[in-house]
HTML snippet that shows the backbone in 3Dmol.js (N, CA, C, O; Angstrom):
<script src="https://3Dmol.org/build/3Dmol-min.js"></script>
<div id="view" style="width:600px;height:400px;position:relative"></div>
<script>
const pdb = `
ATOM      1  N   MET A   1      59.106   2.752   2.559  1.00  0.00           N
ATOM      2  CA  MET A   1      59.350   3.195   1.120  1.00  0.00           C
ATOM      3  C   MET A   1      58.574   2.233   0.346  1.00  0.00           C
ATOM      4  O   MET A   1      58.375   1.097   0.776  1.00  0.00           O
ATOM      5  N   ILE A   2      58.172   2.594  -0.660  1.00  0.00           N
ATOM      6  CA  ILE A   2      57.452   1.867  -1.848  1.00  0.00           C
ATOM      7  C   ILE A   2      58.178   1.258  -2.792  1.00  0.00           C
ATOM      8  O   ILE A   2      58.504   2.224  -3.482  1.00  0.00           O
ATOM      9  N   ASP A   3      58.815  -0.008  -3.465  1.00  0.00           N
ATOM     10  CA  ASP A   3      59.628  -0.348  -4.361  1.00  0.00           C
ATOM     11  C   ASP A   3      59.064  -1.361  -5.631  1.00  0.00           C
ATOM     12  O   ASP A   3      59.007  -2.582  -5.488  1.00  0.00           O
ATOM     13  N   TYR A   4      58.852  -0.995  -6.290  1.00  0.00           N
ATOM     14  CA  TYR A   4      57.955  -1.739  -7.564  1.00  0.00           C
ATOM     15  C   TYR A   4      59.094  -2.632  -8.267  1.00  0.00           C
ATOM     16  O   TYR A   4      58.829  -3.315  -9.257  1.00  0.00           O
ATOM     17  N   SER A   5      60.386  -2.585  -7.693  1.00  0.00           N
ATOM     18  CA  SER A   5      61.014  -3.912  -8.514  1.00  0.00           C
ATOM     19  C   SER A   5      60.298  -5.029  -8.680  1.00  0.00           C
ATOM     20  O   SER A   5      60.463  -5.541  -9.787  1.00  0.00           O
ATOM     21  N   PRO A   6      59.587  -5.563  -7.991  1.00  0.00           N
ATOM     22  CA  PRO A   6      58.960  -7.261  -8.255  1.00  0.00           C
ATOM     23  C   PRO A   6      57.856  -6.889  -9.455  1.00  0.00           C
ATOM     24  O   PRO A   6      57.171  -7.799  -9.923  1.00  0.00           O
ATOM     25  N   LEU A   7      57.723  -5.632  -9.895  1.00  0.00           N
ATOM     26  CA  LEU A   7      56.987  -5.589 -10.923  1.00  0.00           C
ATOM     27  C   LEU A   7      57.684  -6.038 -12.189  1.00  0.00           C
ATOM     28  O   LEU A   7      57.220  -6.729 -13.096  1.00  0.00           O
ATOM     29  N   TRP A   8      59.084  -5.423 -12.050  1.00  0.00           N
ATOM     30  CA  TRP A   8      59.861  -5.384 -13.390  1.00  0.00           C
ATOM     31  C   TRP A   8      60.554  -6.891 -13.334  1.00  0.00           C
ATOM     32  O   TRP A   8      61.130  -7.233 -14.366  1.00  0.00           O
ATOM     33  N   ASP A   9      60.552  -7.545 -12.555  1.00  0.00           N
ATOM     34  CA  ASP A   9      60.991  -9.051 -12.631  1.00  0.00           C
ATOM     35  C   ASP A   9      59.850  -9.792 -13.105  1.00  0.00           C
ATOM     36  O   ASP A   9      60.035 -10.616 -14.000  1.00  0.00           O
ATOM     37  N   THR A  10      58.482  -9.584 -12.542  1.00  0.00           N
ATOM     38  CA  THR A  10      57.339 -10.273 -12.763  1.00  0.00           C
ATOM     39  C   THR A  10      57.073  -9.851 -14.308  1.00  0.00           C
ATOM     40  O   THR A  10      56.773 -10.950 -14.775  1.00  0.00           O
ATOM     41  N   LEU A  11      57.016  -9.153 -15.128  1.00  0.00           N
ATOM     42  CA  LEU A  11      57.266  -8.510 -16.431  1.00  0.00           C
ATOM     43  C   LEU A  11      58.086  -9.283 -17.351  1.00  0.00           C
ATOM     44  O   LEU A  11      57.750  -9.675 -18.469  1.00  0.00           O
ATOM     45  N   LYS A  12      59.321  -9.479 -16.697  1.00  0.00           N
ATOM     46  CA  LYS A  12      60.444 -10.208 -17.409  1.00  0.00           C
ATOM     47  C   LYS A  12      60.150 -11.852 -17.542  1.00  0.00           C
ATOM     48  O   LYS A  12      60.207 -12.633 -18.492  1.00  0.00           O
ATOM     49  N   GLU A  13      59.797 -12.000 -16.078  1.00  0.00           N
ATOM     50  CA  GLU A  13      59.179 -13.739 -16.119  1.00  0.00           C
ATOM     51  C   GLU A  13      57.985 -13.890 -17.232  1.00  0.00           C
ATOM     52  O   GLU A  13      57.989 -14.830 -18.027  1.00  0.00           O
ATOM     53  N   ARG A  14      57.391 -13.305 -17.227  1.00  0.00           N
ATOM     54  CA  ARG A  14      56.246 -13.759 -18.134  1.00  0.00           C
ATOM     55  C   ARG A  14      56.296 -13.004 -19.367  1.00  0.00           C
ATOM     56  O   ARG A  14      55.213 -12.816 -19.921  1.00  0.00           O
ATOM     57  N   GLY A  15      57.446 -12.488 -19.961  1.00  0.00           N
ATOM     58  CA  GLY A  15      57.712 -11.929 -21.289  1.00  0.00           C
ATOM     59  C   GLY A  15      56.561 -10.766 -21.723  1.00  0.00           C
ATOM     60  O   GLY A  15      56.158 -10.786 -22.886  1.00  0.00           O
ATOM     61  N   ILE A  16      56.103  -9.883 -20.905  1.00  0.00           N
ATOM     62  CA  ILE A  16      55.400  -8.711 -21.103  1.00  0.00           C
ATOM     63  C   ILE A  16      56.053  -7.329 -21.051  1.00  0.00           C
ATOM     64  O   ILE A  16      56.421  -6.715 -20.050  1.00  0.00           O
ATOM     65  N   THR A  17      56.121  -6.956 -22.370  1.00  0.00           N
ATOM     66  CA  THR A  17      56.869  -5.623 -22.167  1.00  0.00           C
ATOM     67  C   THR A  17      56.127  -4.263 -21.817  1.00  0.00           C
ATOM     68  O   THR A  17      54.906  -4.183 -21.948  1.00  0.00           O
ATOM     69  N   GLN A  18      56.743  -3.406 -21.457  1.00  0.00           N
ATOM     70  CA  GLN A  18      56.113  -2.003 -21.548  1.00  0.00           C
ATOM     71  C   GLN A  18      55.510  -1.403 -22.262  1.00  0.00           C
ATOM     72  O   GLN A  18      54.737  -0.526 -21.875  1.00  0.00           O
ATOM     73  N   TYR A  19      55.719  -1.749 -23.683  1.00  0.00           N
ATOM     74  CA  TYR A  19      54.633  -1.730 -24.713  1.00  0.00           C
ATOM     75  C   TYR A  19      53.694  -2.178 -24.658  1.00  0.00           C
ATOM     76  O   TYR A  19      52.774  -1.595 -25.231  1.00  0.00           O
ATOM     77  N   TYR A  20      53.417  -3.436 -23.952  1.00  0.00           N
ATOM     78  CA  TYR A  20      52.283  -4.092 -23.916  1.00  0.00           C
ATOM     79  C   TYR A  20      51.277  -3.471 -22.857  1.00  0.00           C
ATOM     80  O   TYR A  20      50.047  -3.496 -22.918  1.00  0.00           O
ATOM     81  N   LEU A  21      51.999  -2.963 -21.967  1.00  0.00           N
ATOM     82  CA  LEU A  21      51.085  -2.202 -20.978  1.00  0.00           C
ATOM     83  C   LEU A  21      50.687  -1.054 -21.513  1.00  0.00           C
ATOM     84  O   LEU A  21      49.519  -0.715 -21.321  1.00  0.00           O
ATOM     85  N   LEU A  22      51.515  -0.263 -22.249  1.00  0.00           N
ATOM     86  CA  LEU A  22      50.965   0.981 -22.820  1.00  0.00           C
ATOM     87  C   LEU A  22      49.671   0.551 -23.639  1.00  0.00           C
ATOM     88  O   LEU A  22      48.591   1.117 -23.470  1.00  0.00           O
ATOM     89  N   LYS A  23      49.858  -0.490 -24.537  1.00  0.00           N
ATOM     90  CA  LYS A  23      48.336  -0.845 -25.331  1.00  0.00           C
ATOM     91  C   LYS A  23      47.292  -1.417 -24.546  1.00  0.00           C
ATOM     92  O   LYS A  23      46.248  -1.702 -25.133  1.00  0.00           O
ATOM     93  N   ASN A  24      47.396  -1.649 -23.239  1.00  0.00           N
ATOM     94  CA  ASN A  24      46.500  -2.170 -22.703  1.00  0.00           C
ATOM     95  C   ASN A  24      46.033  -1.176 -21.290  1.00  0.00           C
ATOM     96  O   ASN A  24      45.621  -1.618 -20.217  1.00  0.00           O
ATOM     97  N   GLY A  25      46.198  -0.009 -21.589  1.00  0.00           N
ATOM     98  CA  GLY A  25      45.512   0.790 -20.462  1.00  0.00           C
ATOM     99  C   GLY A  25      46.523   1.616 -19.513  1.00  0.00           C
ATOM    100  O   GLY A  25      46.168   2.619 -18.893  1.00  0.00           O
ATOM    101  N   ILE A  26      47.774   1.095 -19.475  1.00  0.00           N
ATOM    102  CA  ILE A  26      48.773   1.717 -18.576  1.00  0.00           C
ATOM    103  C   ILE A  26      49.437   2.769 -19.358  1.00  0.00           C
ATOM    104  O   ILE A  26      50.081   2.536 -20.381  1.00  0.00           O
ATOM    105  N   ASP A  27      49.197   4.362 -18.657  1.00  0.00           N
ATOM    106  CA  ASP A  27      49.707   5.468 -19.581  1.00  0.00           C
ATOM    107  C   ASP A  27      51.364   5.433 -19.112  1.00  0.00           C
ATOM    108  O   ASP A  27      51.933   4.610 -18.396  1.00  0.00           O
ATOM    109  N   ASN A  28      51.979   6.806 -19.885  1.00  0.00           N
ATOM    110  CA  ASN A  28      53.352   6.892 -20.046  1.00  0.00           C
ATOM    111  C   ASN A  28      53.611   7.242 -18.423  1.00  0.00           C
ATOM    112  O   ASN A  28      54.334   6.690 -17.593  1.00  0.00           O
ATOM    113  N   LYS A  29      52.655   8.465 -18.323  1.00  0.00           N
ATOM    114  CA  LYS A  29      53.079   8.851 -17.061  1.00  0.00           C
ATOM    115  C   LYS A  29      52.981   7.948 -15.773  1.00  0.00           C
ATOM    116  O   LYS A  29      53.703   8.233 -14.817  1.00  0.00           O
ATOM    117  N   THR A  30      52.189   6.956 -15.706  1.00  0.00           N
ATOM    118  CA  THR A  30      52.297   5.763 -14.614  1.00  0.00           C
ATOM    119  C   THR A  30      53.287   4.947 -14.716  1.00  0.00           C
ATOM    120  O   THR A  30      53.696   4.339 -13.727  1.00  0.00           O
ATOM    121  N   LEU A  31      53.883   4.790 -16.044  1.00  0.00           N
ATOM    122  CA  LEU A  31      54.955   3.884 -16.120  1.00  0.00           C
ATOM    123  C   LEU A  31      56.087   4.685 -15.387  1.00  0.00           C
ATOM    124  O   LEU A  31      56.801   4.189 -14.516  1.00  0.00           O
ATOM    125  N   ASP A  32      56.173   5.973 -15.832  1.00  0.00           N
ATOM    126  CA  ASP A  32      57.210   6.993 -15.223  1.00  0.00           C
ATOM    127  C   ASP A  32      57.298   6.744 -13.690  1.00  0.00           C
ATOM    128  O   ASP A  32      58.345   6.466 -13.105  1.00  0.00           O
ATOM    129  N   SER A  33      56.128   6.870 -13.132  1.00  0.00           N
ATOM    130  CA  SER A  33      55.856   6.832 -11.569  1.00  0.00           C
ATOM    131  C   SER A  33      56.480   5.444 -11.090  1.00  0.00           C
ATOM    132  O   SER A  33      57.338   5.399 -10.208  1.00  0.00           O
ATOM    133  N   LEU A  34      56.137   4.669 -11.536  1.00  0.00           N
ATOM    134  CA  LEU A  34      56.672   3.266 -11.026  1.00  0.00           C
ATOM    135  C   LEU A  34      58.018   3.183 -11.488  1.00  0.00           C
ATOM    136  O   LEU A  34      58.583   2.579 -10.577  1.00  0.00           O
ATOM    137  N   LYS A  35      58.781   3.409 -12.283  1.00  0.00           N
ATOM    138  CA  LYS A  35      60.038   3.670 -12.259  1.00  0.00           C
ATOM    139  C   LYS A  35      60.799   4.472 -11.311  1.00  0.00           C
ATOM    140  O   LYS A  35      61.920   4.183 -10.891  1.00  0.00           O
ATOM    141  N   LYS A  36      59.915   5.796 -10.913  1.00  0.00           N
ATOM    142  CA  LYS A  36      60.428   6.257  -9.903  1.00  0.00           C
ATOM    143  C   LYS A  36      60.148   5.984  -8.412  1.00  0.00           C
ATOM    144  O   LYS A  36      60.508   6.661  -7.449  1.00  0.00           O
ATOM    145  N   ASN A  37      59.469   4.911  -8.427  1.00  0.00           N
ATOM    146  CA  ASN A  37      58.852   4.487  -7.006  1.00  0.00           C
ATOM    147  C   ASN A  37      58.131   5.510  -6.599  1.00  0.00           C
ATOM    148  O   ASN A  37      58.344   5.947  -5.469  1.00  0.00           O
ATOM    149  N   LYS A  38      57.358   5.969  -7.239  1.00  0.00           N
ATOM    150  CA  LYS A  38      56.166   6.882  -6.800  1.00  0.00           C
ATOM    151  C   LYS A  38      55.040   6.534  -6.502  1.00  0.00           C
ATOM    152  O   LYS A  38      54.826   5.385  -6.889  1.00  0.00           O
ATOM    153  N   ASN A  39      54.014   7.095  -5.872  1.00  0.00           N
ATOM    154  CA  ASN A  39      52.499   6.490  -5.457  1.00  0.00           C
ATOM    155  C   ASN A  39      51.687   6.302  -6.850  1.00  0.00           C
ATOM    156  O   ASN A  39      51.575   7.114  -7.768  1.00  0.00           O
ATOM    157  N   ILE A  40      51.239   5.200  -6.757  1.00  0.00           N
ATOM    158  CA  ILE A  40      49.971   5.081  -7.818  1.00  0.00           C
ATOM    159  C   ILE A  40      48.693   4.857  -6.892  1.00  0.00           C
ATOM    160  O   ILE A  40      48.695   4.883  -5.661  1.00  0.00           O
ATOM    161  N   THR A  41      47.697   4.653  -7.654  1.00  0.00           N
ATOM    162  CA  THR A  41      46.135   4.624  -7.193  1.00  0.00           C
ATOM    163  C   THR A  41      46.322   3.178  -6.866  1.00  0.00           C
ATOM    164  O   THR A  41      47.280   2.487  -7.211  1.00  0.00           O
ATOM    165  N   MET A  42      45.295   2.807  -6.161  1.00  0.00           N
ATOM    166  CA  MET A  42      44.823   1.195  -5.878  1.00  0.00           C
ATOM    167  C   MET A  42      44.252   0.909  -7.140  1.00  0.00           C
ATOM    168  O   MET A  42      44.642  -0.147  -7.639  1.00  0.00           O
ATOM    169  N   LEU A  43      43.472   1.537  -7.755  1.00  0.00           N
ATOM    170  CA  LEU A  43      42.920   1.165  -9.084  1.00  0.00           C
ATOM    171  C   LEU A  43      43.826   1.077 -10.167  1.00  0.00           C
ATOM    172  O   LEU A  43      43.499   0.332 -11.091  1.00  0.00           O
ATOM    173  N   THR A  44      45.143   1.828 -10.256  1.00  0.00           N
ATOM    174  CA  THR A  44      46.127   1.434 -11.046  1.00  0.00           C
ATOM    175  C   THR A  44      46.737   0.172 -10.726  1.00  0.00           C
ATOM    176  O   THR A  44      46.935  -0.679 -11.594  1.00  0.00           O
ATOM    177  N   LEU A  45      46.955   0.059  -9.867  1.00  0.00           N
ATOM    178  CA  LEU A  45      47.725  -1.358  -9.024  1.00  0.00           C
ATOM    179  C   LEU A  45      46.562  -2.581  -9.367  1.00  0.00           C
ATOM    180  O   LEU A  45      46.900  -3.608  -9.955  1.00  0.00           O
ATOM    181  N   GLU A  46      45.359  -2.369  -8.988  1.00  0.00           N
ATOM    182  CA  GLU A  46      44.496  -3.758  -9.862  1.00  0.00           C
ATOM    183  C   GLU A  46      44.520  -3.588 -11.302  1.00  0.00           C
ATOM    184  O   GLU A  46      44.562  -4.553 -12.064  1.00  0.00           O
ATOM    185  N   LYS A  47      44.501  -2.647 -11.606  1.00  0.00           N
ATOM    186  CA  LYS A  47      44.550  -2.819 -13.345  1.00  0.00           C
ATOM    187  C   LYS A  47      45.872  -3.536 -13.877  1.00  0.00           C
ATOM    188  O   LYS A  47      45.842  -4.424 -14.729  1.00  0.00           O
ATOM    189  N   LEU A  48      47.159  -3.001 -13.216  1.00  0.00           N
ATOM    190  CA  LEU A  48      48.363  -3.570 -13.255  1.00  0.00           C
ATOM    191  C   LEU A  48      48.154  -5.253 -13.229  1.00  0.00           C
ATOM    192  O   LEU A  48      48.616  -6.039 -14.056  1.00  0.00           O
ATOM    193  N   CYS A  49      47.467  -5.527 -12.248  1.00  0.00           N
ATOM    194  CA  CYS A  49      47.462  -7.190 -11.419  1.00  0.00           C
ATOM    195  C   CYS A  49      46.362  -7.842 -12.643  1.00  0.00           C
ATOM    196  O   CYS A  49      46.629  -8.986 -13.011  1.00  0.00           O
ATOM    197  N   THR A  50      45.311  -7.251 -13.195  1.00  0.00           N
ATOM    198  CA  THR A  50      44.795  -7.706 -14.308  1.00  0.00           C
ATOM    199  C   THR A  50      45.209  -7.872 -15.485  1.00  0.00           C
ATOM    200  O   THR A  50      44.936  -8.828 -16.210  1.00  0.00           O
ATOM    201  N   ILE A  51      46.024  -6.772 -15.793  1.00  0.00           N
ATOM    202  CA  ILE A  51      46.694  -7.303 -17.386  1.00  0.00           C
ATOM    203  C   ILE A  51      47.551  -8.089 -17.237  1.00  0.00           C
ATOM    204  O   ILE A  51      47.584  -8.940 -18.126  1.00  0.00           O
ATOM    205  N   ILE A  52      48.603  -8.219 -16.145  1.00  0.00           N
ATOM    206  CA  ILE A  52      49.648  -9.206 -16.122  1.00  0.00           C
ATOM    207  C   ILE A  52      49.167 -10.557 -15.506  1.00  0.00           C
ATOM    208  O   ILE A  52      49.771 -11.611 -15.709  1.00  0.00           O
ATOM    209  N   GLY A  53      48.079 -10.463 -14.767  1.00  0.00           N
ATOM    210  CA  GLY A  53      47.477 -11.904 -14.265  1.00  0.00           C
ATOM    211  C   GLY A  53      48.576 -12.172 -12.967  1.00  0.00           C
ATOM    212  O   GLY A  53      49.467 -13.014 -12.857  1.00  0.00           O
ATOM    213  N   CYS A  54      48.192 -11.258 -12.184  1.00  0.00           N
ATOM    214  CA  CYS A  54      49.371 -11.722 -10.824  1.00  0.00           C
ATOM    215  C   CYS A  54      48.921 -11.026  -9.562  1.00  0.00           C
ATOM    216  O   CYS A  54      47.876 -10.401  -9.741  1.00  0.00           O
ATOM    217  N   THR A  55      49.346 -10.963  -8.493  1.00  0.00           N
ATOM    218  CA  THR A  55      48.945 -10.299  -7.272  1.00  0.00           C
ATOM    219  C   THR A  55      49.831  -9.024  -6.730  1.00  0.00           C
ATOM    220  O   THR A  55      51.039  -8.881  -6.921  1.00  0.00           O
ATOM    221  N   PRO A  56      48.856  -8.017  -5.919  1.00  0.00           N
ATOM    222  CA  PRO A  56      50.108  -7.148  -5.672  1.00  0.00           C
ATOM    223  C   PRO A  56      51.151  -7.045  -5.059  1.00  0.00           C
ATOM    224  O   PRO A  56      51.728  -5.978  -4.848  1.00  0.00           O
ATOM    225  N   ASN A  57      51.571  -8.295  -4.649  1.00  0.00           N
ATOM    226  CA  ASN A  57      52.909  -8.866  -4.021  1.00  0.00           C
ATOM    227  C   ASN A  57      53.631  -8.968  -5.266  1.00  0.00           C
ATOM    228  O   ASN A  57      54.799  -8.605  -5.120  1.00  0.00           O
ATOM    229  N   ASP A  58      53.331  -9.357  -6.515  1.00  0.00           N
ATOM    230  CA  ASP A  58      54.367  -9.195  -7.683  1.00  0.00           C
ATOM    231  C   ASP A  58      54.496  -7.894  -8.129  1.00  0.00           C
ATOM    232  O   ASP A  58      55.292  -7.738  -9.055  1.00  0.00           O
ATOM    233  N   VAL A  59      53.979  -7.025  -7.754  1.00  0.00           N
ATOM    234  CA  VAL A  59      54.177  -5.585  -8.386  1.00  0.00           C
ATOM    235  C   VAL A  59      54.860  -4.584  -7.510  1.00  0.00           C
ATOM    236  O   VAL A  59      55.526  -3.670  -7.997  1.00  0.00           O
ATOM    237  N   VAL A  60      54.697  -4.754  -6.158  1.00  0.00           N
ATOM    238  CA  VAL A  60      54.937  -3.966  -4.978  1.00  0.00           C
ATOM    239  C   VAL A  60      55.813  -4.426  -3.965  1.00  0.00           C
ATOM    240  O   VAL A  60      55.918  -5.649  -4.067  1.00  0.00           O
ATOM    241  N   ARG A  61      56.467  -3.986  -3.059  1.00  0.00           N
ATOM    242  CA  ARG A  61      56.876  -4.297  -1.711  1.00  0.00           C
ATOM    243  C   ARG A  61      57.307  -2.849  -1.152  1.00  0.00           C
ATOM    244  O   ARG A  61      57.728  -1.881  -1.787  1.00  0.00           O
ATOM    245  N   PHE A  62      57.085  -2.987   0.159  1.00  0.00           N
ATOM    246  CA  PHE A  62      57.145  -2.109   1.179  1.00  0.00           C
ATOM    247  C   PHE A  62      58.439  -2.448   2.084  1.00  0.00           C
ATOM    248  O   PHE A  62      58.539  -3.433   2.816  1.00  0.00           O
ATOM    249  N   ILE A  63      59.423  -1.428   1.890  1.00  0.00           N
ATOM    250  CA  ILE A  63      61.063  -1.401   2.455  1.00  0.00           C
ATOM    251  C   ILE A  63      60.867  -0.656   3.694  1.00  0.00           C
ATOM    252  O   ILE A  63      60.221   0.368   3.470  1.00  0.00           O
ATOM    253  N   LYS A  64      61.229  -0.812   5.066  1.00  0.00           N
ATOM    254  CA  LYS A  64      61.688   0.058   5.954  1.00  0.00           C
ATOM    255  C   LYS A  64      62.446   0.900   5.920  1.00  0.00           C
ATOM    256  O   LYS A  64      63.566   0.417   5.749  1.00  0.00           O
ATOM    257  N   GLU A  65      62.467   2.015   5.995  1.00  0.00           N
ATOM    258  CA  GLU A  65      63.423   2.863   6.092  1.00  0.00           C
ATOM    259  C   GLU A  65      64.389   3.095   7.266  1.00  0.00           C
ATOM    260  O   GLU A  65      65.259   3.963   7.188  1.00  0.00           O
TER     261      GLU A  65
END
`;
const viewer = $3Dmol.createViewer("view");
viewer.addModel(pdb, "pdb");
viewer.setStyle({}, {cartoon: {color: "spectrum"}});
viewer.zoomTo();
viewer.render();
</script>
């Protein structure tokens, strides 16, 4: 299972808001997918990491079901 809870922790630690993500190329649909732990593309993951200045481990983790 894909879990994006590390993303929300990373954003909080760095003082980055969802509004900031929206203004920097992440759209509402993508934010909604992240909130619901749905799939995103690798390109989106790369974009998130670039905007936030982090690694994929700071955005997503995999949990065995």
